[in-house]
MIDRENVEX-559387 format. One record per residue (C-alpha): residue in three letters; x, y, z. Coordinates in nm, 4 decimals, padded with zeros to 6 digits. Layout:
BEGIN
GUBA, ALA, X, Y, Z .
...
END
This chain:
BEGIN
GUBA, MET, -00.7042, -01.8608, -00.2674 .
GUBA, PRO, -00.3529, -01.8530, -00.4110 .
GUBA, ALA, -00.2189, -01.5430, -00.5768 .
GUBA, GLN, -00.2863, -01.5267, -00.9485 .
GUBA, GLN, 00.0090, -01.5381, -01.1844 .
GUBA, TYR, 00.0764, -01.2565, -01.4273 .
GUBA, GLN, 00.1412, -01.3725, -01.7835 .
GUBA, PRO, 00.3234, -01.1197, -02.0037 .
GUBA, ALA, 00.1765, -01.0582, -02.3453 .
GUBA, GLN, 00.3803, -01.0898, -02.6625 .
GUBA, GLN, 00.6214, -00.7996, -02.6856 .
GUBA, HIS, 00.5623, -00.5284, -02.9427 .
GUBA, GLN, 00.7901, -00.2395, -03.0232 .
GUBA, ALA, 00.6743, 00.1210, -03.0119 .
GUBA, PRO, 00.8536, 00.4472, -03.0876 .
GUBA, HIS, 01.0682, 00.5777, -02.8002 .
GUBA, PRO, 00.9999, 00.7889, -02.6121 .
GUBA, PRO, 00.6252, 00.7057, -02.6039 .
GUBA, PRO, 00.3962, 00.9785, -02.7353 .
GUBA, ARG, 00.2412, 01.2122, -02.4822 .
GUBA, ARG, -00.1106, 01.0989, -02.4050 .
GUBA, ARG, -00.4119, 01.3244, -02.3853 .
GUBA, ARG, -00.4670, 01.4574, -02.0345 .
GUBA, ARG, -00.8069, 01.3480, -01.9065 .
GUBA, SER, -01.0438, 01.5504, -01.6930 .
GUBA, PRO, -00.9489, 01.5272, -01.3239 .
GUBA, ALA, -01.3114, 01.5111, -01.2123 .
GUBA, TYR, -01.4126, 01.1922, -01.0297 .
GUBA, ARG, -01.1847, 00.9464, -01.2088 .
GUBA, LEU, -01.1792, 00.6016, -01.0480 .
GUBA, ILE, -00.8368, 00.4757, -00.9455 .
GUBA, VAL, -00.7311, 00.1383, -00.8052 .
GUBA, ALA, -00.4442, 00.0775, -00.5656 .
GUBA, SER, -00.1499, -00.0974, -00.7192 .
GUBA, GLY, -00.1161, -00.3656, -00.4552 .
GUBA, PHE, -00.2415, -00.7148, -00.5285 .
GUBA, LEU, -00.4499, -00.9141, -00.2809 .
GUBA, ALA, -00.5904, -01.2573, -00.3493 .
GUBA, ALA, -00.8936, -01.2403, -00.1191 .
GUBA, THR, -01.1153, -01.0005, 00.0691 .
GUBA, ILE, -00.9805, -00.9579, 00.4182 .
GUBA, LEU, -01.0400, -00.8070, 00.7623 .
GUBA, ALA, -01.2596, -00.5230, 00.8830 .
GUBA, GLY, -01.2132, -00.2082, 00.6797 .
GUBA, GLY, -01.0347, -00.3685, 00.3865 .
GUBA, VAL, -01.1053, -00.5538, 00.0629 .
GUBA, GLY, -00.8964, -00.7118, -00.2074 .
GUBA, LEU, -00.8022, -00.3873, -00.3816 .
GUBA, LEU, -00.8302, -00.0318, -00.2668 .
GUBA, ILE, -01.0272, 00.1968, -00.4981 .
GUBA, PHE, -00.9385, 00.5574, -00.5488 .
GUBA, GLU, -01.1352, 00.8494, -00.6844 .
GUBA, GLU, -00.9481, 01.1610, -00.7828 .
GUBA, ILE, -01.0848, 01.4861, -00.6400 .
GUBA, GLN, -00.8100, 01.7267, -00.7292 .
GUBA, ASP, -01.0534, 02.0121, -00.7900 .
GUBA, ILE, -01.2326, 01.9509, -00.4592 .
GUBA, VAL, -00.9310, 01.9293, -00.2299 .
GUBA, ALA, -00.7510, 02.2232, -00.3858 .
GUBA, ALA, -00.9232, 02.4581, -00.1453 .
GUBA, GLN, -00.8755, 02.2341, 00.1587 .
GUBA, ASP, -00.5791, 02.1893, 00.3870 .
GUBA, HIS, -00.3663, 01.8773, 00.3475 .
GUBA, GLY, -00.4231, 01.7370, 00.6952 .
GUBA, PRO, -00.1700, 01.6975, 00.9745 .
GUBA, ALA, 00.1878, 01.7521, 00.8637 .
GUBA, LEU, 00.4708, 01.5182, 00.9463 .
GUBA, PRO, 00.7742, 01.6466, 01.1375 .
GUBA, ALA, 01.0125, 01.8296, 00.9067 .
GUBA, THR, 01.2946, 01.5765, 00.9206 .
GUBA, GLY, 01.3729, 01.6164, 00.5518 .
GUBA, GLY, 01.4733, 01.2522, 00.5305 .
GUBA, VAL, 01.7947, 01.3092, 00.7271 .
GUBA, PRO, 02.0054, 01.1067, 00.7728 .
GUBA, LEU, 01.8499, 00.8420, 00.5493 .
GUBA, GLY, 01.7972, 01.0882, 00.2674 .
GUBA, GLU, 02.1616, 01.1872, 00.2679 .
GUBA, ALA, 02.2885, 00.8304, 00.2924 .
GUBA, LEU, 02.0761, 00.7082, 00.0010 .
GUBA, GLN, 02.1113, 01.0110, -00.2268 .
GUBA, HIS, 02.2699, 00.8800, -00.5501 .
GUBA, SER, 02.4337, 00.6023, -00.3470 .
GUBA, HIS, 02.4781, 00.3872, -00.6601 .
GUBA, ASP, 02.3854, 00.3710, -01.0284 .
GUBA, GLY, 02.0256, 00.2836, -00.9506 .
GUBA, ILE, 01.7809, 00.0364, -01.1016 .
GUBA, GLN, 01.8651, -00.0663, -01.4558 .
GUBA, VAL, 01.5583, -00.0023, -01.6723 .
GUBA, ASP, 01.5654, -00.0885, -02.0430 .
GUBA, TRP, 01.4347, 00.2426, -02.1681 .
GUBA, GLU, 01.4865, 00.1444, -02.5323 .
GUBA, ALA, 01.2747, -00.1733, -02.5153 .
GUBA, GLY, 00.9470, 00.0071, -02.5654 .
GUBA, PRO, 00.6175, -00.1006, -02.4090 .
GUBA, ASN, 00.5234, -00.4695, -02.3941 .
GUBA, LEU, 00.1615, -00.4344, -02.5018 .
GUBA, ASN, -00.1318, -00.6650, -02.4494 .
GUBA, ASP, -00.4301, -00.6760, -02.6841 .
GUBA, ALA, -00.5868, -00.3745, -02.5138 .
GUBA, GLY, -00.2700, -00.1680, -02.5519 .
GUBA, LEU, -00.1709, -00.1840, -02.1840 .
GUBA, ASP, 00.2018, -00.2100, -02.1107 .
GUBA, GLN, 00.2786, -00.5444, -01.9440 .
GUBA, GLY, 00.6281, -00.4296, -01.8492 .
GUBA, THR, 00.9825, -00.5258, -01.9389 .
GUBA, ARG, 01.1690, -00.7613, -01.7077 .
GUBA, VAL, 01.4227, -00.6037, -01.4698 .
GUBA, THR, 01.7165, -00.8165, -01.3547 .
GUBA, ASP, 01.9367, -00.5527, -01.1902 .
GUBA, ALA, 01.7420, -00.3756, -00.9160 .
GUBA, PRO, 01.9549, -00.3302, -00.6036 .
GUBA, GLY, 01.7464, -00.2638, -00.2949 .
GUBA, VAL, 01.4113, -00.3785, -00.4379 .
GUBA, LEU, 01.1982, -00.6375, -00.2568 .
GUBA, MET, 00.8961, -00.8468, -00.3455 .
GUBA, VAL, 00.6586, -00.8502, -00.0470 .
GUBA, ASP, 00.4265, -01.1423, 00.0355 .
GUBA, THR, 00.1658, -01.1372, 00.3107 .
GUBA, GLN, -00.0456, -01.3999, 00.4798 .
GUBA, LEU, -00.4032, -01.2931, 00.5407 .
GUBA, MET, -00.6856, -01.4591, 00.7269 .
GUBA, SER, -00.8639, -01.5450, 00.4021 .
GUBA, GLY, -00.5795, -01.5726, 00.1536 .
GUBA, MET, -00.2542, -01.4084, 00.0597 .
GUBA, GLY, -00.1321, -01.0819, -00.0863 .
GUBA, THR, 00.1696, -00.9438, -00.2604 .
GUBA, GLY, 00.3367, -00.6144, -00.3418 .
GUBA, THR, 00.6793, -00.4551, -00.3671 .
GUBA, GLY, 00.9167, -00.2733, -00.1334 .
GUBA, ALA, 01.2593, -00.1114, -00.1020 .
GUBA, VAL, 01.5549, -00.1571, 00.1345 .
GUBA, LEU, 01.6724, 00.1577, 00.3143 .
GUBA, THR, 01.9638, 00.0310, 00.5272 .
GUBA, ASP, 02.1994, -00.2620, 00.4884 .
GUBA, ASP, 02.0764, -00.4084, 00.8187 .
GUBA, GLY, 01.7268, -00.4552, 00.6789 .
GUBA, LEU, 01.5192, -00.1430, 00.7372 .
GUBA, ALA, 01.2702, -00.1357, 00.4498 .
GUBA, ILE, 00.9578, 00.0380, 00.3256 .
GUBA, THR, 00.6391, -00.0532, 00.1426 .
GUBA, ASN, 00.2781, 00.0695, 00.1263 .
GUBA, TYR, 00.0603, 00.0402, 00.4333 .
GUBA, HIS, -00.2149, -00.1196, 00.2260 .
GUBA, VAL, 00.0283, -00.3954, 00.1200 .
GUBA, VAL, 00.0746, -00.5186, 00.4788 .
GUBA, GLU, -00.2604, -00.4098, 00.6215 .
GUBA, ASP, -00.4466, -00.7035, 00.7806 .
GUBA, ALA, -00.1457, -00.9332, 00.7392 .
GUBA, SER, -00.0597, -01.1920, 01.0039 .
GUBA, GLU, 00.2769, -01.2714, 00.8408 .
GUBA, VAL, 00.5036, -01.0683, 00.6133 .
GUBA, SER, 00.7910, -01.2117, 00.4110 .
GUBA, VAL, 01.0166, -01.0416, 00.1588 .
GUBA, THR, 01.2184, -01.1716, -00.1332 .
GUBA, VAL, 01.5300, -00.9839, -00.2410 .
GUBA, ALA, 01.4613, -00.9433, -00.6119 .
GUBA, ASP, 01.8225, -00.9671, -00.7331 .
GUBA, SER, 01.9178, -01.2757, -00.5279 .
GUBA, GLY, 01.5901, -01.4569, -00.4621 .
GUBA, GLU, 01.6683, -01.4816, -00.0904 .
GUBA, VAL, 01.3591, -01.4886, 00.1318 .
GUBA, TYR, 01.3318, -01.3379, 00.4805 .
GUBA, THR, 01.0664, -01.2721, 00.7418 .
GUBA, ALA, 00.9820, -00.9072, 00.8080 .
GUBA, THR, 00.8280, -00.7289, 01.1049 .
GUBA, VAL, 00.6154, -00.4155, 01.0751 .
GUBA, LEU, 00.7794, -00.1460, 01.2894 .
GUBA, GLY, 00.5132, 00.1142, 01.2230 .
GUBA, ARG, 00.2896, 00.2665, 00.9604 .
GUBA, ASP, 00.1217, 00.5834, 00.8464 .
GUBA, SER, -00.2285, 00.5293, 00.7124 .
GUBA, LEU, -00.2557, 00.8931, 00.6005 .
GUBA, HIS, 00.0375, 00.8619, 00.3611 .
GUBA, ASP, 00.0004, 00.4855, 00.2953 .
GUBA, VAL, 00.3508, 00.4016, 00.4196 .
GUBA, ALA, 00.4648, 00.1028, 00.6270 .
GUBA, VAL, 00.8130, 00.0586, 00.7756 .
GUBA, LEU, 00.9542, -00.2949, 00.7910 .
GUBA, GLN, 01.2496, -00.4604, 00.9618 .
GUBA, ILE, 01.3862, -00.7609, 00.7744 .
GUBA, GLU, 01.4897, -01.0280, 01.0232 .
GUBA, ASP, 01.8199, -01.2188, 01.0230 .
GUBA, ALA, 01.9335, -01.0727, 00.6921 .
GUBA, PRO, 02.2996, -01.0263, 00.6021 .
GUBA, SER, 02.4258, -00.6963, 00.4653 .
GUBA, LEU, 02.1716, -00.5961, 00.2005 .
GUBA, ALA, 02.2000, -00.3689, -00.0990 .
GUBA, THR, 01.9936, -00.0539, -00.0523 .
GUBA, ALA, 01.7935, 00.1637, -00.2854 .
GUBA, SER, 01.9490, 00.4740, -00.4387 .
GUBA, ILE, 01.7332, 00.7861, -00.4394 .
GUBA, ASN, 01.7025, 01.1289, -00.5918 .
GUBA, THR, 01.5178, 01.3792, -00.3745 .
GUBA, GLU, 01.4901, 01.6257, -00.6644 .
GUBA, LEU, 01.1815, 01.5468, -00.8707 .
GUBA, PRO, 01.1980, 01.5511, -01.2521 .
GUBA, ASP, 01.0107, 01.8078, -01.4546 .
GUBA, ARG, 00.6839, 01.7255, -01.6258 .
GUBA, GLY, 00.7435, 01.5304, -01.9441 .
GUBA, GLU, 01.0654, 01.3677, -01.8241 .
GUBA, PRO, 01.0882, 00.9850, -01.8258 .
GUBA, THR, 00.9777, 00.7777, -01.5270 .
GUBA, ALA, 00.9348, 00.4047, -01.4668 .
GUBA, ALA, 00.7479, 00.2056, -01.2032 .
GUBA, VAL, 00.9319, -00.1104, -01.0977 .
GUBA, GLY, 00.7488, -00.3898, -00.9212 .
GUBA, ASN, 00.6018, -00.7353, -00.8840 .
GUBA, GLY, 00.3185, -00.6751, -01.1286 .
GUBA, GLY, 00.0202, -00.9033, -01.0710 .
GUBA, GLY, 00.2183, -01.1080, -00.8187 .
GUBA, GLN, 00.4212, -01.2570, -01.1021 .
GUBA, GLY, 00.7202, -01.3409, -00.8826 .
GUBA, TYR, 00.9769, -01.1262, -01.0667 .
GUBA, LEU, 01.0276, -00.7578, -01.1378 .
GUBA, THR, 00.9143, -00.5658, -01.4413 .
GUBA, ALA, 00.9285, -00.1974, -01.5288 .
GUBA, VAL, 00.6558, 00.0028, -01.6996 .
GUBA, THR, 00.7816, 00.3268, -01.8485 .
GUBA, GLY, 00.6166, 00.6616, -01.9098 .
GUBA, GLU, 00.6692, 01.0239, -01.8259 .
GUBA, LEU, 00.5986, 01.2460, -01.5287 .
GUBA, THR, 00.2586, 01.4048, -01.5888 .
GUBA, GLY, 00.1785, 01.5751, -01.2599 .
GUBA, LEU, 00.3021, 01.6856, -00.9183 .
GUBA, ASP, 00.1175, 01.7495, -00.5920 .
GUBA, GLU, -00.1799, 01.5447, -00.7110 .
GUBA, SER, -00.4628, 01.4553, -00.4696 .
GUBA, ILE, -00.6837, 01.1477, -00.4729 .
GUBA, VAL, -00.9370, 00.9903, -00.2392 .
GUBA, ALA, -00.8888, 00.6267, -00.1372 .
GUBA, SER, -01.1583, 00.3786, -00.0492 .
GUBA, SER, -01.1536, 00.0099, 00.0392 .
GUBA, GLY, -01.4599, -00.0211, -00.1829 .
GUBA, ALA, -01.7146, 00.0607, 00.0854 .
GUBA, PRO, -01.8809, 00.4011, 00.0446 .
GUBA, ASP, -01.8203, 00.4821, 00.4113 .
GUBA, ASP, -01.4492, 00.4116, 00.4051 .
GUBA, MET, -01.2719, 00.7009, 00.2351 .
GUBA, SER, -00.9307, 00.8521, 00.2942 .
GUBA, ARG, -00.7330, 01.1172, 00.1124 .
GUBA, LEU, -00.3804, 01.1043, -00.0266 .
GUBA, SER, -00.2207, 01.4340, -00.1262 .
GUBA, GLY, 00.1056, 01.5561, -00.2739 .
GUBA, LEU, 00.1441, 01.2598, -00.5102 .
GUBA, ILE, 00.3560, 01.2238, -00.8228 .
GUBA, GLU, 00.1568, 01.1265, -01.1326 .
GUBA, THR, 00.3131, 00.9203, -01.4114 .
GUBA, SER, 00.1769, 00.7948, -01.7427 .
GUBA, ALA, 00.3382, 00.4537, -01.6742 .
GUBA, ASP, 00.0814, 00.1727, -01.6896 .
GUBA, VAL, 00.0925, 00.0702, -01.3236 .
GUBA, ILE, -00.1106, -00.2399, -01.2340 .
GUBA, PRO, -00.1809, -00.4265, -00.9056 .
GUBA, GLY, 00.1397, -00.5638, -00.7530 .
GUBA, TYR, 00.3536, -00.2531, -00.8053 .
GUBA, SER, 00.2369, -00.1109, -00.4705 .
GUBA, GLY, 00.5247, -00.0127, -00.2441 .
GUBA, GLY, 00.7763, -00.0383, -00.5259 .
GUBA, PRO, 01.0047, 00.2316, -00.6633 .
GUBA, LEU, 00.9085, 00.4980, -00.9109 .
GUBA, VAL, 01.2396, 00.5931, -01.0726 .
GUBA, ASP, 01.3654, 00.8776, -01.2877 .
GUBA, GLY, 01.5525, 00.8438, -01.6163 .
GUBA, ASP, 01.8725, 00.7568, -01.4269 .
GUBA, GLY, 01.7105, 00.4724, -01.2328 .
GUBA, GLN, 01.7101, 00.6697, -00.9078 .
GUBA, VAL, 01.4103, 00.6254, -00.6774 .
GUBA, ILE, 01.1947, 00.9393, -00.6641 .
GUBA, GLY, 00.8780, 00.7894, -00.5179 .
GUBA, ILE, 00.6941, 00.4878, -00.3799 .
GUBA, THR, 00.4145, 00.3694, -00.6090 .
GUBA, THR, 00.0800, 00.3599, -00.4306 .
GUBA, ALA, -00.2057, 00.3789, -00.6820 .
GUBA, ALA, -00.3108, 00.3573, -01.0438 .
GUBA, SER, -00.6156, 00.4740, -01.2319 .
GUBA, GLN, -00.8639, 00.2003, -01.3091 .
GUBA, GLY, -00.8726, 00.0780, -01.6660 .
GUBA, GLU, -00.7581, -00.1745, -01.9210 .
GUBA, THR, -00.5837, 00.0446, -02.1768 .
GUBA, ALA, -00.2820, 00.2738, -02.1718 .
GUBA, GLU, -00.5103, 00.5704, -02.2293 .
GUBA, GLU, -00.7010, 00.4897, -01.9096 .
GUBA, VAL, -00.4180, 00.3918, -01.6757 .
GUBA, ASP, -00.1807, 00.6291, -01.4940 .
GUBA, GLY, 00.0251, 00.5696, -01.1817 .
GUBA, TYR, 00.0593, 00.7662, -00.8567 .
GUBA, ALA, 00.3511, 00.7653, -00.6153 .
GUBA, ILE, 00.4388, 00.9101, -00.2771 .
GUBA, PRO, 00.7477, 01.1339, -00.3067 .
GUBA, VAL, 01.0478, 00.9583, -00.1535 .
GUBA, THR, 01.1101, 01.2532, 00.0807 .
GUBA, VAL, 00.7611, 01.2137, 00.2299 .
GUBA, ALA, 00.8126, 00.8394, 00.2703 .
GUBA, LEU, 01.1456, 00.8927, 00.4472 .
GUBA, ASP, 00.9860, 01.1456, 00.6813 .
GUBA, VAL, 00.7442, 00.8721, 00.7868 .
GUBA, VAL, 01.0365, 00.6356, 00.8451 .
GUBA, GLU, 01.2096, 00.8912, 01.0655 .
GUBA, GLN, 00.8877, 00.9429, 01.2625 .
GUBA, VAL, 00.8458, 00.5693, 01.3185 .
GUBA, LEU, 01.2091, 00.5342, 01.4264 .
GUBA, SER, 01.1592, 00.8182, 01.6765 .
GUBA, GLY, 00.9149, 00.5956, 01.8627 .
GUBA, GLU, 00.6584, 00.8735, 01.8990 .
GUBA, GLU, 00.3109, 00.8233, 01.7576 .
GUBA, THR, 00.1156, 01.1000, 01.5862 .
GUBA, ASP, -00.2437, 01.1248, 01.4682 .
GUBA, SER, -00.1524, 00.9209, 01.1598 .
GUBA, VAL, 00.1702, 00.7377, 01.2516 .
GUBA, SER, 00.1384, 00.4232, 01.4649 .
GUBA, ILE, 00.4338, 00.2382, 01.6168 .
GUBA, GLY, 00.4373, -00.1416, 01.6146 .
GUBA, MET, 00.1132, -00.3312, 01.5894 .
GUBA, ASP, -00.2181, -00.1935, 01.7092 .
GUBA, GLY, -00.4701, -00.4059, 01.8894 .
GUBA, ALA, -00.6990, -00.6404, 01.6984 .
GUBA, LEU, -01.0087, -00.8496, 01.7628 .
GUBA, GLY, -00.9296, -01.1192, 01.5076 .
GUBA, ILE, -01.2450, -01.0999, 01.2975 .
GUBA, VAL, -01.3509, -01.0366, 00.9406 .
GUBA, VAL, -01.6295, -00.7788, 00.9265 .
GUBA, GLY, -01.8471, -00.6545, 00.6435 .
GUBA, THR, -02.0888, -00.3628, 00.6098 .
GUBA, GLU, -02.4493, -00.4608, 00.5449 .
GUBA, GLN, -02.7364, -00.2105, 00.5619 .
GUBA, GLU, -02.5315, 00.0297, 00.7779 .
GUBA, GLN, -02.4350, -00.2461, 01.0194 .
GUBA, ALA, -02.0988, -00.4050, 01.1036 .
GUBA, VAL, -02.1657, -00.7756, 01.0463 .
GUBA, VAL, -01.9167, -01.0415, 01.1554 .
GUBA, ILE, -01.8160, -01.2548, 00.8564 .
GUBA, GLU, -01.5496, -01.4730, 01.0175 .
GUBA, VAL, -01.4003, -01.5244, 01.3641 .
GUBA, THR, -01.0480, -01.6605, 01.4120 .
GUBA, PRO, -01.0526, -01.9563, 01.6520 .
GUBA, GLY, -00.8935, -01.8619, 01.9843 .
GUBA, SER, -00.8908, -01.4913, 01.8975 .
GUBA, SER, -01.0000, -01.2082, 02.1251 .
GUBA, ALA, -01.3352, -01.2018, 01.9466 .
GUBA, ASP, -01.3762, -01.5783, 01.9871 .
GUBA, GLN, -01.3070, -01.5583, 02.3592 .
GUBA, LEU, -01.5494, -01.2681, 02.3877 .
GUBA, GLY, -01.8230, -01.4788, 02.2288 .
GUBA, LEU, -01.8638, -01.3088, 01.8924 .
GUBA, ARG, -01.9846, -01.5425, 01.6180 .
GUBA, GLU, -02.0538, -01.5252, 01.2453 .
GUBA, ARG, -02.3517, -01.3049, 01.1500 .
GUBA, ASP, -02.3425, -01.1209, 01.4829 .
GUBA, ILE, -02.3832, -00.7424, 01.4512 .
GUBA, VAL, -02.1401, -00.5204, 01.6443 .
GUBA, ARG, -02.3335, -00.2217, 01.7801 .
GUBA, THR, -02.0858, -00.0257, 01.9932 .
GUBA, VAL, -01.7233, -00.0336, 02.1068 .
GUBA, ASP, -01.6458, 00.1534, 02.4309 .
GUBA, GLY, -01.9811, 00.3250, 02.3954 .
GUBA, GLN, -01.9102, 00.4522, 02.0430 .
GUBA, PRO, -02.1776, 00.3543, 01.7900 .
GUBA, VAL, -02.0582, 00.1297, 01.5065 .
GUBA, THR, -02.2460, 00.1317, 01.1749 .
GUBA, SER, -01.9831, -00.0094, 00.9385 .
GUBA, ALA, -01.6749, -00.2254, 00.9127 .
GUBA, ALA, -01.4687, 00.0903, 00.8585 .
GUBA, GLU, -01.5921, 00.2497, 01.1815 .
GUBA, LEU, -01.5183, -00.0676, 01.3763 .
GUBA, SER, -01.1673, -00.0867, 01.2300 .
GUBA, THR, -01.1000, 00.2802, 01.3086 .
GUBA, ILE, -01.2094, 00.2481, 01.6705 .
GUBA, VAL, -01.0042, -00.0676, 01.7252 .
GUBA, ASN, -00.7028, 00.0954, 01.5572 .
GUBA, ASP, -00.7044, 00.3630, 01.8255 .
GUBA, HIS, -00.6128, 00.0989, 02.0847 .
GUBA, ASN, -00.2897, -00.0881, 02.1517 .
GUBA, VAL, -00.2277, -00.4565, 02.2079 .
GUBA, GLY, -00.3432, -00.5527, 02.5578 .
GUBA, ASP, -00.6025, -00.2778, 02.5872 .
GUBA, ILE, -00.9417, -00.3865, 02.7169 .
GUBA, ILE, -01.2451, -00.2700, 02.5206 .
GUBA, THR, -01.6173, -00.3075, 02.5866 .
GUBA, VAL, -01.8212, -00.4461, 02.2976 .
GUBA, GLU, -02.1986, -00.4539, 02.2584 .
GUBA, TRP, -02.3464, -00.6729, 01.9872 .
GUBA, THR, -02.6604, -00.8464, 01.8651 .
GUBA, THR, -02.6488, -01.2173, 01.7891 .
GUBA, GLU, -02.7910, -01.3670, 01.4706 .
GUBA, ALA, -03.0855, -01.4857, 01.6826 .
GUBA, GLY, -03.1513, -01.1284, 01.7965 .
GUBA, ASP, -03.0157, -01.1506, 02.1504 .
GUBA, GLU, -02.8373, -00.8451, 02.2920 .
GUBA, ARG, -02.4909, -00.9181, 02.4373 .
GUBA, SER, -02.2011, -00.7199, 02.5858 .
GUBA, GLY, -01.8596, -00.8012, 02.7236 .
GUBA, GLU, -01.4953, -00.7006, 02.7552 .
GUBA, ALA, -01.2186, -00.8129, 02.5184 .
GUBA, THR, -00.8410, -00.7877, 02.5552 .
GUBA, LEU, -00.6990, -00.6873, 02.2184 .
GUBA, GLN, -00.4464, -00.9183, 02.0531 .
GUBA, GLU, -00.1486, -00.8696, 01.8213 .
GUBA, ALA, -00.2647, -01.1042, 01.5510 .
GUBA, VAL, -00.2618, -00.8797, 01.2459 .
GUBA, VAL, -00.1497, -00.5406, 01.1187 .
GUBA, TYR, -00.4544, -00.3143, 01.1442 .
END
């Protein structure tokens, strides 16, 4: 299914700066990821991630494994106020639709910003990204490129299109590191590692709704060190994101991986999520601090994997899997894939992988993710006819898992 097109609503003017909105209760507020996918996809993923905020719950918990304390050096130093930043029309006011949601104001001067397109087994997806070095090192959200067989990027200011390779990713922090192939010297993003104070202006810049051009939605910084729980939509597939920046900007799907900027147009974060809703009162955005994102980049470039950081592409079976009645059910098998050669077919139920019980698509994806391309795994499954089967599969490098 092709990506839907985003149609801006008629522009309306509002007082500037926008009035401070009432702070809602943090308890169990549903949030959707700000990427945009046109179809449900491979095991462990669906069209849009769903988030539920649990700030009160995680306050007493640790924040999981820490990344190496690289501090973003040398990338952080090289990009710090490297140019005048992204030009946001702060005086334009919100471009409201009938429900009062800001549709964004077009941005035509955004050095270092990319529009990211992905090819999936069952469709296509889109998001946003940022260039970190002039030779094509770039960054986006992990969930933007997850399950993608091909990744291409469009330089927003020039319209030039390039193929990109995923160098590595961090599922814990929702960061993916890209290398743009055969690109000339590219303009890079300009960052500010010092976060604004609460109440100061912020704007999310991105390819909202897969519209094919950049817009900016403006607001103010409303929170720091926020924690949310992410889910692909299945109740058994939950992950936590911590230390996020919260903004009142009306982020929508498609802004994922794009810059969150301060009042000077300097990148302070990478947009990763937005609260679910259809009005400005309901929708807020969440971003990974740029320093955290650059730490992930440094870890990937070091070539050493951690519990959350994977280098290159992990192994894959080449199947679409769904969870039905606590079972991992095969929805689709790619012809010629590892799963096809193994003998898996639609409606088969995967029972175990390497002796580990599998009761959901998320569990299957997690177990496979722990293996590299070329690894041999043992799979036990039940056919649609009820026959018990087992066999060995050599994992492929077909998609980003």
